[in-house]
C-alpha positions in Angstrom: 0.0 0.0 0.0 1.5 3.3 -1.1 1.6 6.5 0.9 -1.2 8.0 -1.1 -3.5 5.0 -0.5 -2.7 5.1 3.2 -3.5 8.9 3.4 -6.9 8.3 1.7 -7.9 5.8 4.4 -9.4 6.8 7.7 -9.8 4.5 10.7 -13.3 4.5 12.1 -15.0 2.6 14.9 -18.5 1.1 14.4 -20.9 2.5 17.1 -24.2 1.2 15.6 -24.9 -1.8 13.4 -28.7 -2.0 13.4 -29.8 -3.6 10.1 -26.2 -4.6 9.3 -25.3 -7.1 12.1 -24.0 -9.6 9.6 -21.7 -7.0 8.0 -20.5 -4.9 10.9 -19.5 -5.5 14.5 -20.1 -2.7 17.1 -16.9 -1.4 18.8 -14.7 -2.8 16.0 -12.2 -0.7 14.0 -12.8 -0.5 10.3 -11.0 1.2 7.4 -13.0 3.8 5.5 -12.0 4.9 2.0 -12.4 8.5 0.9 -15.5 9.0 -1.3 -16.6 12.6 -1.7 -19.8 11.6 -3.6 -20.9 9.3 -0.8 -20.1 11.9 1.8 -22.4 14.4 0.1 -25.2 11.8 0.8 -24.1 11.3 4.5 -22.7 7.9 3.6 -19.3 6.5 4.3 -17.4 3.8 2.3 -16.2 1.1 4.7 -14.3 -2.2 4.2 -16.6 -4.5 6.1 -16.5 -8.1 7.4 -16.8 -9.4 3.8 -13.5 -7.7 2.9 -15.2 -5.6 0.3 -16.1 -1.9 0.6 -19.7 -0.8 0.9 -21.6 2.4 1.7 -23.1 2.8 5.2 -24.8 5.7 7.0 -22.1 8.0 8.5 -23.9 8.0 11.8 -22.9 4.4 12.3 -19.2 5.3 12.7 -16.9 7.6 14.6 -13.5 8.5 13.1 -10.6 7.7 15.4 -7.0 8.8 15.6 -4.3 6.4 16.6 -0.5 6.8 17.2 1.3 6.4 13.8 2.9 2.9 14.6 -0.5 1.6 15.7 -2.3 3.1 12.7 0.3 1.5 10.4 -0.1 -1.9 12.1 -3.9 -1.7 11.7 -3.8 -0.7 8.1 -1.3 -3.4 7.1 -3.4 -6.0 8.9 -6.6 -5.0 7.1 
C-alpha cells in the first residue's frame, strides 16, 4: 500500500450496526475509504466483514486517531 493510498484511508469505529449485524461489529475498528460523492449523501465507504467496501450511513461510525505505529499496524493487517 503506497503513501497516497494510506493517506486516503481513515480509521473508524462502528458504534451502531442496526440492520447490518452480519456485515458490521459494534466497537470494531474499520478502514474507510475517501469517497466525496458518498459523503455528500451522508454515507461512508467502509471495508466490512466481507473484505469488500460498501456504503453505510455515516452516523454508524466515529472517526478515530491512533498513534502512527498503531495506525500503520492496523492498516497493514486490514
